[in-house]
C-alpha positions, -999 to +999 in steps of 0.1 A: +203-495-343+171-493-318+165-467-285+136-462-267+150-445-232+159-412-219+183-386-236+223-402-231+209-439-241+201-412-277+230-390-273+253-421-276+229-437-306+234-405-326+274-405-322+277-439-332+253-438-361+274-410-372+298-432-376+293-463-388+271-444-418+302-440-430+308-475-442+274-485-438+236-487-438+226-477-410+184-477-399+183-450-366+147-469-350+135-442-322+109-419-314+109-398-341+098-364-315+136-367-304+153-362-339+150-324-333+174-320-306+201-337-328+226-334-355+220-370-374+237-380-404+210-373-429+224-411-446+209-428-414+178-436-418+145-428-390+126-455-382+095-448-355+096-470-324+073-455-293+068-484-267+044-474-239+061-498-211+074-486-175+093-513-166+094-504-131+054-506-128+043-529-149+056-574-150+048-587-177+043-570-213+042-589-252+080-593-263+070-608-298+052-575-300+084-551-286+110-566-310+080-570-340+094-540-355+131-557-361+119-584-385+098-554-411+135-554-426+162-574-429+186-563-408+230-583-407+231-567-373+211-549-346+231-527-326+203-522-295+205-491-267+199-517-239+169-524-250+163-566-243+136-574-268+161-584-299+186-604-275+152-630-280+146-629-317+173-649-339+188-618-350+225-609-346+231-585-314+251-565-295+240-547-263+253-517-252+245-516-216+266-494-188+233-516-167+198-540-174+171-522-168+158-553-149+187-557-126+175-519-121+134-533-110+146-560-095+108-572-097+108-580-124+100-613-143+122-608-174+154-602-152+164-640-151+151-647-188+175-622-202+208-622-181+209-663-193+197-657-229+225-633-230+247-659-219+238-694-232+237-669-274+272-651-260+254-621-271+284-591-267+278-564-249+292-531-249+297-504-220+316-480-202+353-488-188+349-471-154+309-466-150+292-502-148+268-516-130+274-550-124+295-576-138+283-594-170+295-625-188+304-611-227+313-574-220+332-554-236+346-524-225+352-486-243+358-452-238+332-424-229+317-417-264+324-382-280+353-358-276+364-340-245+371-302-253+412-293-242+400-255-240+397-252-203+375-217-200+385-206-164+362-174-162+329-200-164+303-196-139+265-206-151+250-234-130+235-262-143+204-283-119+195-315-137+169-345-129+166-359-159+128-366-185+119-395-163+103-393-130+120-393-097+099-401-058+093-372-044+097-344-073+073-321-061+094-315-026+129-315-052+116-291-072+105-268-031+138-273-019+160-256-058+129-229-049+137-224-013+177-224-016+177-212-054+189-182-042+216-175-014+236-178-038+247-158-065+245-174-100+254-157-131+232-183-150+208-215-139+197-235-166+169-258-149+144-291-172+118-277-180+093-288-154+118-274-128+116-237-154+086-234-153+074-244-120+106-214-107+093-189-130+055-192-117+069-191-083+097-160-087+081-129-078+113-111-081+123-095-114+158-104-112+159-139-104+131-149-127+161-138-154+186-158-144+173-189-146+171-204-186+158-238-197+186-262-206+190-269-234+211-291-234+238-277-257+270-273-269+263-228-261+252-246-224+276-265-219+300-244-231+290-217-200+284-240-173+313-248-147+293-270-122+262-291-123+236-306-095+222-335-113+207-368-109+243-391-124+233-412-156+252-422-176+246-392-204+249-365-184+278-376-162+294-379-198+287-348-210+293-328-179+331-353-184+338-338-218+336-302-209+352-304-174+323-297-155+325-301-116+290-329-113+273-323-073+249-352-064+226-346-039+216-378-016+185-386-029+162-414-032+176-427-063+175-460-079+206-484-076+222-472-110+224-441-102+235-444-063+264-468-079+270-441-104+281-418-081+294-435-056+322-448-089+326-411-094+332-405-062+361-429-056+374-414-089+376-378-084+352-368-107+317-356-084+306-348-046+281-364-029+267-336-004+236-343+017+211-321+003+198-297-015+212-271+003+248-286+005+249-291-030+242-252-039+265-246-006+295-263-023+288-250-061+284-214-051+324-216-037+334-241-067+328-210-089+358-188-075+377-216-074+403-217-106+429-239-087+402-265-076+389-264-116+425-267-128+425-300-114+391-306-127+398-301-154+434-326-158+412-360-145+388-353-172+413-350-203+428-378-184+397-401-192+397-422-223+376-404-252+364-412-282+343-446-274+324-441-309+358-454-329+363-483-306+328-494-310+332-487-350+363-508-348+349-541-328+314-539-347+328-543-381+353-574-367+324-585-356+304-583-387+330-601-411+324-630-388+291-634-395 
């Protein structure tokens, strides 16, 4: 199971790998530096994979070089979390793909070849039933991975600000906006990404302000204490927030098409609020913290979503394997 993308992709791979290893030999192919963040079953073998390629900037790269790792061992099946390289081999492949990177970065020269290959080979694409980008043939829609936390904690009052590990345009400007607006409203704890954390800690002079800033570890303890989150809406952080009924707030920033599409779907399903600025976003969050009635409504909407997608995926994979 190869994955060389952000933590949201790795989370899905780990959840599914932990389920599949109960009955199958599973090799998880990822950057080993990321594995320390997850509880990975000891039955799973980790193979290191680190691809230094920026799809947004580079039009050409060596496909043969990028998927050679899949030939080093004889795999019955490759489950790829939207790395497309394996589809060009003669291996049996299932894609986990709510979007293709090559659709998001429209100038990429491999886009047409990827879509054509998927269609010609009838490669199955497992996708989230609610949040996905564009229509593709061979799509199999599954629930959100993981379980929904059925315990509603009305007293949660912390804020999460998460813009992920990938680069955003005008990131410095965004950090300055956070610094300018973050203390106009009161929160007991504010969790932020690593780069924002050090940016703020370096510039905040007030000790009380410094002590309210926490490094986001994206663990159970953090999510159990957060009631609302200002995010770049990747499917990973969206899943995390929905599973803990954390109200999602998305500021209008220059996001790529994937995030714009996700924001729109969440808004249409009353699962997120979209605000015109970071100031408006944090202002909304400050009011939501004390709105218990709205918290209950949001909890019910999240609870009614479809969960345990890894179980559905496992059943499909076992059926697929039986036909090989």
